[in-house]
VOPA-851904 format. One record per residue: residue in three letters; x, y, z of N, C-alpha, C in turn. Coordinates in steps of 0.05 Angstrom, whole numbers, plus 5000, padded with zeros to 4 digits. Each point is the difference from the previous one (the first is absolute). Example, Ala and Ser with C-alpha at 12.3 -4.5 7.8 and 13.67 -1.06 7.14 Angstrom:
VOPA-851904
[atom ALA, [5264, 4886, 5156], [4982, 5024, 5000], [5018, 5024, 5000]]
[atom SER, [4993, 5021, 4986], [5016, 5024, 5001], [4985, 5022, 5014]]
//
This chain:
VOPA-851904
[atom MET, [7835, 9204, 7933], [5025, 4986, 5028], [5027, 5008, 4984]]
[atom ASP, [5002, 5001, 4975], [5024, 4998, 4998], [5016, 5029, 5002]]
[atom GLU, [4983, 5016, 5012], [5010, 5038, 5014], [5012, 4996, 5027]]
[atom PHE, [4989, 4976, 5006], [5005, 5000, 5030], [5018, 4987, 5009]]
[atom ASP, [5028, 5015, 5003], [5023, 4993, 5007], [5019, 5016, 5021]]
[atom PRO, [4984, 4996, 5020], [5020, 5014, 5026], [5019, 4990, 5003]]
[atom THR, [5024, 5023, 5016], [5019, 4988, 5006], [4998, 4988, 5029]]
[atom PRO, [5010, 4980, 5007], [4993, 4982, 5022], [5019, 5021, 5020]]
[atom GLY, [4991, 4998, 5029], [5003, 5010, 5014], [4993, 5035, 5008]]
[atom VAL, [4993, 5012, 4982], [4990, 5028, 4993], [4971, 4999, 5017]]
[atom VAL, [4989, 5015, 5016], [4977, 5002, 5010], [4981, 5020, 4980]]
[atom ALA, [4975, 4994, 4994], [4987, 5005, 4975], [4975, 5011, 5020]]
[atom GLU, [4980, 5026, 4997], [4985, 5008, 5009], [4979, 4990, 4987]]
[atom LEU, [4974, 4982, 5008], [4978, 4988, 4989], [4973, 5018, 5002]]
[atom GLY, [4995, 5025, 5025], [4983, 5007, 5007], [4986, 4985, 5025]]
[atom ASP, [4979, 5009, 5010], [4985, 4986, 5016], [5013, 4995, 5033]]
[atom GLY, [5030, 5011, 5004], [5018, 4991, 5015], [5009, 4977, 4998]]
[atom VAL, [5008, 4992, 4979], [5013, 4981, 4989], [5025, 5007, 4982]]
[atom ARG, [5021, 4983, 5004], [5027, 4999, 4990], [5006, 4972, 4988]]
[atom ARG, [5016, 5003, 4981], [5010, 4968, 4993], [5028, 5006, 4990]]
[atom ILE, [5009, 4970, 5015], [5031, 4999, 4990], [5001, 4971, 4982]]
[atom LEU, [5011, 5001, 4982], [5003, 4978, 4977], [5033, 4983, 5015]]
[atom ALA, [4991, 4976, 5003], [5021, 4984, 5012], [5018, 4989, 4969]]
[atom PRO, [5025, 4993, 5012], [5014, 4993, 4976], [5006, 4976, 4984]]
[atom ASN, [4975, 4995, 5003], [4999, 4967, 4986], [4980, 4992, 4981]]
[atom PRO, [5006, 5011, 4977], [4990, 5002, 4981], [4995, 4962, 4992]]
[atom SER, [4982, 4994, 4981], [5005, 4966, 4981], [4970, 4999, 4988]]
[atom PRO, [5007, 4982, 4980], [4970, 4990, 4988], [4977, 4996, 5013]]
[atom MET, [5004, 4997, 5030], [4980, 4997, 5019], [4987, 5027, 5020]]
[atom THR, [5023, 5014, 4995], [4994, 5022, 5021], [5003, 5024, 4987]]
[atom PHE, [4997, 5004, 4967], [4994, 5020, 4987], [5037, 5020, 5005]]
[atom ARG, [4994, 5024, 5006], [5021, 5019, 5013], [5006, 4999, 5022]]
[atom GLY, [4987, 4974, 5022], [5013, 5006, 5030], [4973, 4995, 5010]]
[atom THR, [5009, 4996, 5034], [4971, 5006, 5011], [4995, 5028, 5011]]
[atom ASN, [4981, 5001, 5005], [4989, 5023, 5013], [4996, 5006, 5019]]
[atom THR, [5012, 5013, 5020], [4999, 5002, 5035], [4986, 5031, 5000]]
[atom TYR, [4980, 4998, 5012], [4985, 5023, 5012], [5006, 5009, 5031]]
[atom LEU, [5001, 5035, 4998], [5001, 5007, 5022], [4981, 5015, 5006]]
[atom VAL, [4980, 4998, 5026], [4973, 5018, 4995], [4996, 5017, 5034]]
[atom GLY, [4995, 5017, 4997], [5005, 5019, 5028], [5010, 5020, 4995]]
[atom ALA, [4994, 5027, 5015], [5025, 5019, 5004], [5020, 4999, 5023]]
[atom THR, [4986, 4991, 5023], [5016, 4996, 5023], [5004, 4969, 5007]]
[atom ASP, [4974, 4996, 5007], [5008, 4965, 5004], [5004, 4985, 4978]]
[atom VAL, [5008, 4985, 4986], [5013, 4992, 4975], [4988, 4969, 5007]]
[atom ALA, [4984, 4992, 4972], [4997, 4970, 5000], [5014, 4995, 4975]]
[atom VAL, [5012, 4985, 5002], [5017, 4983, 4974], [4981, 4978, 4985]]
[atom ILE, [4998, 4996, 4980], [4984, 4976, 4988], [5020, 4991, 4976]]
[atom ASP, [5001, 4977, 5007], [5016, 4983, 4978], [5032, 5008, 5005]]
[atom PRO, [5018, 4995, 5023], [5032, 5003, 5002], [5005, 4996, 4972]]
[atom GLY, [4996, 4969, 4990], [5010, 4994, 4982], [5019, 4985, 4995]]
[atom PRO, [5026, 4987, 4987], [5018, 4977, 5003], [5021, 5018, 5024]]
[atom ALA, [5014, 4972, 4996], [5022, 4999, 5028], [5018, 5017, 4986]]
[atom ASP, [5006, 5033, 5000], [5020, 5010, 4982], [5009, 5024, 5026]]
[atom GLU, [5030, 5002, 5003], [5004, 5023, 5013], [4997, 5031, 4995]]
[atom CYS, [5004, 4998, 4974], [4996, 5030, 4990], [4968, 5006, 4996]]
[atom HIS, [4981, 4981, 4997], [4972, 5004, 5003], [4994, 5022, 5026]]
[atom LEU, [5019, 4967, 5020], [4990, 5009, 5029], [5013, 5031, 5010]]
[atom SER, [5017, 5004, 4988], [5021, 5034, 5002], [4972, 5017, 4986]]
[atom ALA, [4993, 4995, 4981], [4982, 5019, 4982], [4970, 5012, 5017]]
[atom ILE, [4990, 4975, 5008], [4981, 4997, 5026], [5008, 5020, 5015]]
[atom LEU, [5014, 4995, 5018], [5008, 5018, 5028], [5012, 5028, 4986]]
[atom THR, [5005, 5004, 4985], [5018, 5028, 4989], [4976, 5009, 4993]]
[atom ALA, [4976, 4990, 4991], [4974, 5011, 4987], [4984, 5022, 5028]]
[atom LEU, [5010, 4991, 5027], [4985, 5008, 5017], [5015, 5039, 5004]]
[atom GLY, [4986, 5014, 5008], [4998, 5029, 5013], [5011, 4994, 5028]]
[atom PRO, [5007, 5029, 5002], [5005, 5001, 5040], [4986, 4989, 5012]]
[atom ASP, [4971, 5007, 4998], [4976, 4997, 5016], [4982, 4971, 4992]]
[atom GLN, [5018, 4991, 4980], [4980, 4973, 4996], [5014, 4973, 5011]]
[atom ARG, [4993, 4982, 5002], [5004, 4972, 5015], [4978, 4974, 4980]]
[atom ILE, [5015, 4983, 5000], [4985, 4975, 4999], [4982, 4990, 5019]]
[atom THR, [4968, 5001, 4999], [4989, 4983, 5018], [4990, 4975, 4995]]
[atom HIS, [4995, 4992, 4975], [4983, 4981, 4990], [5009, 4987, 4971]]
[atom ILE, [5005, 4970, 5003], [5015, 4988, 4972], [4975, 4989, 4994]]
[atom PHE, [4990, 4999, 4978], [4977, 4983, 4984], [5011, 4989, 4976]]
[atom VAL, [4992, 4967, 5005], [5013, 4983, 4972], [4979, 4993, 4987]]
[atom THR, [4989, 5002, 4975], [4982, 4990, 4980], [4995, 4975, 5003]]
[atom HIS, [5032, 4985, 4994], [4992, 4971, 4996], [5040, 4993, 5001]]
[atom SER, [5001, 4974, 5006], [5032, 4997, 5005], [5008, 4982, 4982]]
[atom HIS, [5004, 5012, 4976], [5021, 4994, 4981], [5019, 5009, 5000]]
[atom LEU, [5023, 4992, 4990], [5033, 5008, 5016], [4998, 5038, 4985]]
[atom ASP, [4985, 5009, 4979], [5003, 5018, 4989], [4992, 5024, 5020]]
[atom HIS, [4980, 4991, 5017], [4980, 5015, 5016], [5014, 4998, 5034]]
[atom SER, [5001, 4977, 5004], [5006, 5002, 5033], [5029, 4993, 5014]]
[atom PRO, [5015, 4992, 4994], [5026, 4995, 5014], [5015, 5016, 5017]]
[atom LEU, [4985, 5027, 4983], [5016, 5026, 5026], [4982, 5002, 5013]]
[atom SER, [4984, 5002, 5009], [4984, 5007, 5015], [5010, 4988, 5026]]
[atom PRO, [5008, 4979, 5012], [5010, 4994, 5027], [5027, 5019, 5000]]
[atom VAL, [5014, 5005, 4989], [5021, 5021, 4996], [4993, 5027, 5000]]
[atom LEU, [4981, 5009, 4995], [4989, 5027, 5002], [4995, 4997, 5025]]
[atom ALA, [4974, 4984, 5014], [4999, 4991, 5028], [5016, 5015, 5017]]
[atom ARG, [5024, 4983, 5001], [5028, 5005, 5018], [5001, 5025, 4999]]
[atom GLU, [5007, 5012, 4976], [5019, 5028, 5004], [4970, 5019, 5006]]
[atom THR, [4975, 4992, 4998], [4987, 5023, 5014], [4975, 4997, 5015]]
[atom GLY, [5001, 4979, 5008], [4983, 4989, 5020], [4974, 4988, 4996]]
[atom ALA, [4994, 5010, 4979], [4979, 4996, 4992], [4991, 4969, 4989]]
[atom LYS, [4968, 4999, 5011], [4995, 4965, 4997], [4985, 5000, 4969]]
[atom VAL, [5011, 4975, 4985], [4988, 4993, 4975], [4972, 4988, 5006]]
[atom HIS, [4992, 5009, 4980], [4965, 4991, 5001], [4994, 4988, 4973]]
[atom ALA, [4991, 4978, 4991], [4989, 4990, 4984], [4975, 4977, 5006]]
[atom PHE, [4993, 4987, 4981], [4975, 4977, 5005], [5011, 4979, 5019]]
[atom GLY, [5022, 4997, 4996], [5013, 4967, 5013], [5024, 4994, 4982]]
[atom PRO, [5014, 4976, 5014], [5024, 4992, 4989], [4991, 4992, 4963]]
[atom SER, [5019, 4996, 4992], [5000, 4987, 4975], [4974, 4984, 4981]]
[atom ARG, [5001, 4977, 5024], [4977, 4979, 4993], [4967, 5009, 5006]]
[atom ALA, [5006, 5021, 5019], [4973, 5010, 5005], [4974, 5003, 4973]]
[atom GLY, [4981, 4995, 5009], [4978, 5009, 4976], [5005, 4982, 4978]]
[atom ARG, [5007, 4980, 5002], [5004, 4981, 4972], [4974, 4976, 5004]]
[atom SER, [4987, 5001, 4980], [4977, 4992, 5003], [5005, 4961, 4994]]
[atom ALA, [4974, 4997, 5007], [4999, 4971, 5005], [5007, 4991, 4973]]
[atom VAL, [4999, 5004, 4983], [5007, 4974, 4974], [5030, 5009, 4990]]
[atom MET, [5016, 5023, 5006], [5020, 5002, 5004], [5019, 4982, 5024]]
[atom GLN, [4983, 5005, 5024], [5019, 4985, 5016], [4995, 4967, 4996]]
[atom ARG, [4983, 4994, 4986], [5000, 4965, 4991], [5022, 5002, 4981]]
[atom LEU, [5001, 5017, 4978], [5028, 4998, 4979], [5015, 4998, 5005]]
[atom ALA, [5006, 5019, 5027], [5031, 4996, 5017], [5010, 4980, 5012]]
[atom ALA, [4977, 4990, 5016], [5002, 4978, 5012], [5006, 4973, 4983]]
[atom ALA, [4992, 5001, 4979], [5006, 4975, 4976], [5021, 5001, 4988]]
[atom GLY, [5019, 5026, 5010], [5020, 5004, 4982], [5007, 5026, 4985]]
[atom LEU, [4978, 5013, 4992], [5001, 5024, 4979], [5017, 5026, 5012]]
[atom THR, [5035, 5000, 5002], [5013, 5016, 4995], [4994, 5034, 4998]]
[atom ASP, [5007, 5021, 5010], [4995, 5026, 4991], [5017, 5000, 4970]]
[atom ALA, [4993, 5016, 4991], [5007, 5008, 4965], [5018, 5018, 4999]]
[atom GLY, [5013, 5001, 5030], [5031, 5016, 4991], [4996, 5036, 4993]]
[atom GLU, [4973, 5001, 5009], [4997, 5032, 5007], [5013, 5016, 5019]]
[atom GLY, [5005, 4984, 5019], [5017, 5011, 5027], [4990, 5014, 5020]]
[atom VAL, [4984, 4970, 5012], [4992, 5000, 5023], [5020, 5015, 5025]]
[atom ASP, [4994, 5015, 5015], [5020, 5003, 5027], [4989, 4984, 5019]]
[atom PRO, [5018, 4976, 5007], [4996, 4977, 5011], [4992, 5006, 5032]]
[atom ASP, [5017, 5021, 5012], [5003, 5008, 5027], [4988, 5023, 5008]]
[atom PHE, [4975, 5005, 4983], [4990, 5030, 5004], [4973, 4987, 5030]]
[atom ALA, [5007, 5018, 5014], [4978, 4999, 5026], [4996, 5035, 5007]]
[atom PRO, [4971, 5009, 4992], [5002, 5028, 5017], [4995, 5001, 5030]]
[atom ASP, [5003, 5028, 5013], [4996, 5002, 5024], [4975, 4992, 5001]]
[atom ILE, [4983, 5018, 4986], [4978, 5006, 5004], [4980, 4986, 4967]]
[atom ALA, [4984, 4983, 5014], [4986, 4988, 4982], [4969, 5017, 4995]]
[atom LEU, [4996, 5009, 4974], [4978, 5014, 4994], [4975, 4979, 4986]]
[atom GLU, [4983, 5004, 5021], [4970, 4984, 4978], [4985, 5019, 4975]]
[atom ASP, [4994, 4988, 4992], [4984, 5012, 4981], [4982, 5026, 5008]]
[atom GLY, [5007, 5025, 4986], [4988, 5029, 5017], [5002, 5006, 5020]]
[atom ALA, [5026, 4983, 5010], [5010, 5018, 5025], [5014, 5030, 4992]]
[atom GLN, [4997, 5023, 5020], [5003, 5024, 4996], [5025, 5004, 5020]]
[atom VAL, [5022, 5021, 4991], [5025, 5007, 5006], [4996, 5029, 4995]]
[atom ASP, [5002, 5007, 5020], [4997, 5041, 5006], [5028, 5009, 5007]]
[atom CYS, [5002, 5021, 4991], [5023, 5022, 5013], [4989, 5026, 4993]]
[atom PRO, [5002, 5017, 5010], [4997, 5033, 5002], [5005, 5010, 4970]]
[atom ASP, [5016, 4983, 4976], [5002, 5015, 4981], [4988, 4982, 4984]]
[atom TRP, [4991, 4972, 5006], [4986, 4986, 4974], [4988, 4976, 5013]]
[atom SER, [4979, 4986, 4989], [4990, 4978, 5006], [5002, 4977, 4980]]
[atom LEU, [4998, 4975, 5006], [5005, 4981, 4979], [4985, 4972, 5014]]
[atom THR, [4983, 4995, 4972], [4983, 4975, 4999], [5011, 4976, 4992]]
[atom ALA, [5004, 4972, 5014], [5014, 4986, 4988], [4971, 4985, 4988]]
[atom LEU, [5002, 4992, 4969], [4986, 4986, 4984], [5013, 4970, 4993]]
[atom TRP, [4990, 4982, 5004], [5009, 4967, 4996], [4989, 4998, 4975]]
[atom THR, [5029, 4997, 4984], [4989, 4999, 4971], [5017, 4978, 4992]]
[atom PRO, [4999, 4970, 5001], [5022, 4980, 4991], [4988, 4993, 4978]]
[atom GLY, [5019, 4991, 4986], [5004, 4993, 4966], [5026, 4997, 4999]]
[atom HIS, [5013, 5024, 5002], [5029, 4993, 4989], [5013, 4986, 5019]]
[atom LEU, [4992, 5003, 5026], [5008, 4989, 5020], [4983, 4999, 5020]]
[atom GLY, [5005, 4979, 5018], [4974, 4998, 5021], [4998, 5027, 5018]]
[atom ASN, [5030, 5008, 5006], [4996, 5013, 5022], [5002, 5029, 4989]]
[atom HIS, [4990, 5010, 4978], [5000, 5023, 4982], [4979, 5024, 5022]]
[atom LEU, [5017, 5015, 5013], [4976, 5029, 4994], [4998, 5020, 4990]]
[atom CYS, [4981, 5017, 4993], [5002, 5025, 4986], [4994, 5018, 5025]]
[atom PHE, [5008, 5020, 4999], [4992, 5028, 5023], [4991, 5021, 4984]]
[atom ALA, [4977, 5005, 5012], [4985, 5023, 4990], [5004, 5022, 5020]]
[atom MET, [4998, 5026, 4998], [5001, 5028, 5005], [4982, 5013, 4987]]
[atom GLY, [4975, 5003, 5010], [4985, 5014, 4987], [4994, 4992, 4969]]
[atom ASP, [5003, 5011, 4978], [4990, 4993, 4970], [5031, 4992, 4990]]
[atom VAL, [5019, 5002, 5013], [5024, 4986, 4995], [5004, 4977, 5006]]
[atom VAL, [5012, 4982, 4982], [5002, 4966, 5007], [5034, 4988, 4996]]
[atom PHE, [5014, 4993, 5026], [5025, 4992, 4986], [4992, 4971, 4997]]
[atom SER, [5004, 4990, 4969], [4990, 4985, 4991], [5021, 4974, 4998]]
[atom GLY, [5014, 5002, 5005], [5025, 4977, 5004], [5004, 4992, 4976]]
[atom ASP, [4999, 4968, 4994], [5005, 4983, 4977], [4975, 4994, 4987]]
[atom LEU, [4979, 5007, 5017], [4972, 4994, 4995], [4996, 5013, 4964]]
[atom VAL, [4996, 5020, 4998], [5001, 5019, 4983], [5023, 5020, 4999]]
[atom MET, [5015, 4998, 4969], [5016, 5011, 4995], [4997, 5014, 4974]]
[atom GLY, [5012, 5018, 4988], [5002, 5019, 4975], [5016, 4984, 4976]]
[atom TRP, [5019, 4995, 5012], [5016, 4980, 4974], [4999, 4981, 4997]]
[atom ALA, [4991, 4985, 5010], [4992, 4970, 4994], [4977, 4987, 5014]]
[atom SER, [4992, 4976, 5002], [4978, 4981, 5008], [5016, 4996, 5018]]
[atom SER, [4986, 4991, 5020], [5005, 4979, 5028], [5017, 4970, 4994]]
[atom LEU, [5018, 5000, 5008], [5007, 4967, 4996], [4981, 4988, 5020]]
[atom VAL, [4992, 4971, 4991], [4981, 4992, 5024], [5000, 4964, 4995]]
[atom ALA, [5024, 4994, 5022], [5014, 4978, 4994], [5001, 4977, 5023]]
[atom PRO, [4981, 4980, 4994], [4995, 4983, 5023], [5026, 4989, 5014]]
[atom PRO, [4998, 4985, 5031], [4980, 4998, 5014], [4999, 5033, 5009]]
[atom ASP, [5015, 5022, 4996], [4999, 5023, 5021], [4981, 5019, 4985]]
[atom GLY, [4988, 4995, 4981], [4985, 5016, 4978], [4983, 4990, 4995]]
[atom ASP, [4971, 5006, 5002], [4968, 4989, 4997], [4998, 5020, 4984]]
[atom LEU, [4984, 4990, 4974], [4987, 5020, 4973], [4967, 5010, 5023]]
[atom THR, [4992, 4971, 5016], [4970, 5004, 4994], [5003, 5031, 5029]]
[atom ASP, [5016, 4992, 5015], [5004, 5026, 5021], [5007, 5026, 4990]]
[atom PHE, [5017, 4992, 4977], [5017, 5032, 4986], [4971, 5009, 4986]]
[atom MET, [4984, 4996, 4989], [4979, 5003, 4980], [4985, 5011, 5027]]
[atom ALA, [4991, 4989, 5019], [4986, 5011, 5019], [5006, 5027, 5007]]
[atom SER, [5029, 4998, 5009], [5023, 5025, 5003], [4990, 5029, 4991]]
[atom CYS, [5000, 4994, 4973], [5001, 5020, 4975], [4978, 5013, 5006]]
[atom ARG, [4972, 4984, 4997], [4974, 5006, 5004], [5004, 5019, 5024]]
[atom ARG, [5009, 4983, 5026], [4990, 5024, 5022], [5018, 5028, 5000]]
[atom LEU, [5015, 5001, 4988], [5026, 5021, 4992], [4980, 5019, 4983]]
[atom ARG, [4994, 4994, 4977], [4984, 5011, 4988], [4970, 5020, 5010]]
[atom ASP, [4985, 4974, 5016], [4971, 5015, 5017], [5020, 5029, 5015]]
[atom ARG, [5024, 5000, 5006], [5006, 5018, 5019], [4997, 5030, 4985]]
[atom ASN, [5007, 5004, 4975], [4994, 5030, 4987], [5021, 5014, 5005]]
[atom ALA, [5022, 4988, 5009], [5023, 5011, 5008], [5009, 5025, 4972]]
[atom ARG, [5017, 5018, 5009], [5003, 5022, 4985], [5034, 4995, 4990]]
[atom VAL, [5009, 4997, 5009], [5024, 4984, 4989], [5018, 4975, 5020]]
[atom LEU, [5011, 4978, 4979], [5015, 4987, 5022], [5030, 5001, 4992]]
[atom HIS, [5009, 4993, 5026], [5029, 5003, 4996], [5010, 4970, 5002]]
[atom ALA, [5016, 4995, 4978], [5004, 4968, 4999], [5027, 5001, 5007]]
[atom GLY, [5001, 4968, 5010], [5027, 4992, 5008], [5020, 5008, 4979]]
[atom HIS, [4996, 4993, 4975], [5018, 5012, 4971], [4994, 5012, 4982]]
[atom GLY, [5011, 5027, 4990], [4985, 5016, 4984], [4993, 5026, 5003]]
[atom ALA, [4991, 5015, 4982], [4983, 5021, 5009], [4986, 5003, 5015]]
[atom PRO, [4985, 5024, 5011], [4965, 4997, 5012], [4988, 4999, 4978]]
[atom ILE, [4972, 4976, 5014], [4980, 4997, 4981], [4985, 5016, 5003]]
[atom THR, [4990, 5019, 4975], [4981, 5026, 5006], [4966, 4998, 4989]]
[atom ASP, [5003, 4980, 4985], [4968, 4981, 4997], [4999, 4974, 5009]]
[atom PRO, [5001, 4993, 5024], [4990, 4973, 5011], [4985, 4983, 4994]]
[atom ALA, [4973, 5014, 4995], [4977, 4983, 4992], [5013, 4990, 4973]]
[atom ALA, [5005, 5010, 4983], [5010, 4998, 4969], [5023, 4975, 4998]]
[atom ARG, [5016, 5007, 5013], [5020, 4977, 5008], [4992, 4974, 5014]]
[atom ILE, [4989, 5003, 5018], [4984, 4971, 5010], [4982, 4982, 4980]]
[atom ASP, [4987, 5016, 4987], [4990, 4988, 4973], [5011, 4985, 4986]]
[atom TRP, [5018, 5022, 4989], [5023, 4981, 4979], [5009, 4975, 5022]]
[atom LEU, [5009, 5009, 5024], [5008, 4966, 5006], [4986, 4979, 5001]]
[atom ILE, [4971, 5006, 5007], [4978, 4982, 4998], [4999, 4984, 4977]]
[atom ALA, [4991, 5023, 4981], [4999, 4988, 4970], [5032, 4982, 4987]]
[atom HIS, [5014, 5016, 5011], [5030, 4984, 4992], [4993, 4977, 5011]]
[atom ARG, [5000, 4991, 5023], [4995, 4969, 5014], [4974, 4985, 4982]]
[atom ASN, [4988, 5014, 4999], [4972, 4987, 4984], [5006, 4990, 4970]]
[atom GLU, [5018, 5015, 4991], [5012, 4995, 4967], [5024, 4977, 5008]]
[atom ARG, [5013, 4995, 5018], [5009, 4974, 5001], [4990, 4977, 5007]]
[atom GLU, [4977, 5004, 5020], [4985, 4980, 5010], [4982, 4987, 4970]]
[atom ALA, [4997, 5019, 4981], [4979, 4995, 4977], [5024, 4982, 4986]]
[atom ALA, [5016, 5010, 5003], [5027, 4996, 4980], [5004, 4967, 5004]]
[atom ILE, [4995, 4992, 5028], [5006, 4974, 5002], [4984, 4984, 4993]]
[atom LEU, [4969, 5006, 5005], [4978, 4981, 5003], [4998, 5002, 4965]]
[atom THR, [5006, 5014, 4987], [5008, 4999, 4970], [5022, 4973, 4995]]
[atom ALA, [5017, 5002, 5010], [5022, 4986, 4995], [4986, 4954, 5016]]
[atom LEU, [4997, 5011, 5008], [4986, 4982, 5022], [4975, 4983, 4987]]
[atom SER, [4984, 5017, 4985], [4979, 4985, 4972], [5005, 4990, 4984]]
[atom THR, [5034, 4992, 4994], [5012, 4989, 4982], [5011, 4977, 5007]]
[atom ALA, [5009, 4998, 5028], [5010, 4970, 5017], [5005, 5011, 5022]]
[atom PRO, [5002, 4980, 5019], [5009, 5008, 5028], [5039, 5000, 5001]]
[atom ALA, [5001, 5020, 5012], [5028, 5005, 4998], [5005, 5004, 5033]]
[atom THR, [5021, 5004, 5005], [5018, 5007, 5026], [5011, 5032, 4999]]
[atom ALA, [5004, 5015, 5024], [5007, 5025, 5003], [5018, 5004, 4978]]
[atom GLU, [5025, 4983, 5003], [5021, 5007, 4979], [5001, 4996, 4970]]
[atom THR, [4982, 4987, 4987], [4992, 4993, 4979], [4978, 5028, 4992]]
[atom LEU, [4981, 5009, 5013], [4986, 5023, 4990], [5017, 5030, 5012]]
[atom THR, [5020, 4994, 5013], [5019, 5026, 5002], [5013, 5007, 4970]]
[atom ARG, [5004, 4970, 4990], [5016, 5014, 4976], [4978, 5004, 4971]]
[atom GLN, [4982, 4990, 5001], [4979, 4997, 4982], [4988, 5031, 5004]]
[atom ILE, [5005, 5016, 5021], [4983, 5022, 5006], [5018, 5026, 5001]]
[atom TYR, [5026, 4991, 5010], [5020, 5026, 5002], [5022, 4997, 4984]]
[atom THR, [4991, 5001, 4974], [5023, 4989, 4979], [5020, 5024, 4995]]
[atom ASP, [4992, 5034, 5009], [5021, 5019, 4995], [5018, 5002, 5029]]
[atom THR, [4998, 4983, 5020], [5018, 5002, 5019], [5022, 4989, 5000]]
[atom PRO, [5022, 5014, 5009], [5032, 4991, 5002], [4990, 4978, 5018]]
[atom GLN, [5023, 4980, 4990], [5002, 4971, 5012], [5003, 5001, 5028]]
[atom ALA, [5016, 5018, 5015], [5013, 5013, 5027], [4975, 4999, 5025]]
[atom LEU, [4974, 5014, 4979], [4976, 5016, 5016], [4977, 4969, 5005]]
[atom LEU, [5012, 4978, 4979], [4971, 4977, 5000], [4994, 4987, 5027]]
[atom PRO, [5020, 4996, 5020], [4994, 4994, 5016], [4975, 5015, 5021]]
[atom ALA, [5009, 5018, 4999], [4981, 5026, 5010], [4974, 5001, 4993]]
[atom ALA, [4997, 4996, 4973], [4977, 4996, 4986], [4982, 4975, 5002]]
[atom GLU, [5014, 4980, 5005], [4988, 4977, 5003], [4989, 4997, 5024]]
[atom ARG, [5017, 5013, 5023], [4978, 5006, 5027], [4986, 5014, 4995]]
[atom ASN, [4994, 5018, 4993], [4973, 5023, 4990], [4978, 4983, 4984]]
[atom VAL, [5006, 4982, 4987], [4983, 4973, 4989], [4985, 4985, 5018]]
[atom LEU, [5023, 4995, 5015], [4992, 4978, 5022], [4975, 5014, 5020]]
[atom ALA, [5004, 5021, 5002], [4991, 5020, 5023], [4969, 4999, 4983]]
[atom HIS, [4995, 5010, 4975], [4978, 5001, 4982], [4985, 4965, 5006]]
[atom LEU, [5024, 4982, 4991], [4981, 4969, 5001], [4992, 4996, 5030]]
[atom ILE, [5004, 5015, 5022], [4994, 4995, 5027], [4981, 5008, 5003]]
[atom ASP, [4992, 5033, 4992], [4983, 5006, 5006], [4971, 4995, 4974]]
[atom LEU, [5009, 4994, 4978], [4968, 4985, 4988], [4999, 4973, 5007]]
[atom HIS, [5018, 4985, 5021], [4990, 4975, 5010], [4978, 5009, 5020]]
[atom GLY, [5009, 5024, 5019], [4984, 5001, 5027], [4977, 5002, 4985]]
[atom LYS, [4996, 5025, 4973], [4978, 5001, 4993], [4978, 4980, 4983]]
[atom ASN, [5015, 4976, 5004], [4984, 4973, 4985], [5000, 5004, 4967]]
[atom THR, [5022, 5017, 4991], [5000, 4996, 4974], [5023, 4988, 4983]]
[atom VAL, [5022, 4986, 5011], [5014, 4988, 4996], [5010, 4980, 5022]]
[atom ARG, [5017, 4971, 4991], [4997, 4987, 5026], [5032, 4979, 4985]]
[atom PRO, [5016, 4996, 5022], [5022, 4991, 4995], [4993, 4973, 4999]]
[atom VAL, [5012, 4976, 4982], [5005, 4973, 4999], [5017, 4990, 5020]]
[atom GLY, [4988, 4992, 5028], [5021, 4987, 5021], [4993, 5025, 5023]]
[atom GLU, [5018, 5008, 5006], [5004, 5008, 5023], [5002, 5034, 4991]]
[atom LEU, [4991, 5021, 5013], [5009, 5019, 4992], [5036, 5015, 5004]]
[atom THR, [5018, 4999, 4988], [5030, 4996, 5004], [5004, 5028, 4987]]
[atom ARG, [5028, 5011, 4997], [5012, 5022, 4976], [4999, 4979, 4976]]
[atom ASP, [5006, 4974, 4992], [5001, 4986, 4975], [4980, 4983, 4985]]
[atom ALA, [4976, 5005, 5021], [4975, 4980, 4987], [4993, 5014, 4985]]
[atom VAL, [4985, 4985, 4976], [4988, 5004, 4980], [4967, 5007, 5004]]
[atom PHE, [4995, 5029, 4992], [4976, 5011, 4998], [4979, 4987, 4978]]
[atom THR, [4978, 5002, 5006], [4977, 5006, 4976], [4975, 5005, 5007]]
[atom LEU, [4986, 5017, 4982], [4971, 5014, 5004], [4980, 4982, 5014]]
[atom ILE, [4984, 5007, 5016], [4983, 4984, 5018], [4970, 5001, 4979]]
//
């Protein structure tokens, strides 16, 4: 992953009719930046236009050849590093924006209850005004002469997260990335959904994953197996800590994430909360009182 350091705005040919343009938005949460993908030789699909950035918009439009036009825009999910440029690109090209739905679409029932009870987003940057022109159901297929994309509803990182399959090539958004595990932060992230989505993608036996951040993943099965194992290890650590005494998500975070910088502990705490909610759903732990962010959890 350290070797993945492309220049923002420069088109990279990835094979299978796929090109990548890196957006200029590097950060601890986005690695080198957001990957925008261009698919097709004549009628071009843009997957994840990225953040609202004029330079990136120009790079996308400049990447088109004289016989190419952008006919479709696809968004894997509506975080601020993936979706805000989509309506701007749509106005420039006349292409329609395709996605699962608005930012709150697909949110699980337990997360809806937590949000209604006052749990706000974790600050990972949800695009509040995002709304696609065309909502894609799970399994919906969009065809062009050069390409065919199938929408796979894969909630977990965000309720409206889609992957897009093009044969044995899958655009995996932020569900599966090569450089880090995905953030799952309630109420927008749901670990129960995330694990199910990982297993679903694992069962597709893709040849390559093009993720929202980082280099192409050329051994998808191994990477997804690692992600699942990583989450299982976190779950085991939480259960071990709870075996000594009941605790809140904050207390567990400080016990488990001992090497994590202070600035990243709030995100780590939301990950722990996601595990606790998942374990509660599996009847393994329970909150003392109501299920809230600050609840004390105990083993059942």
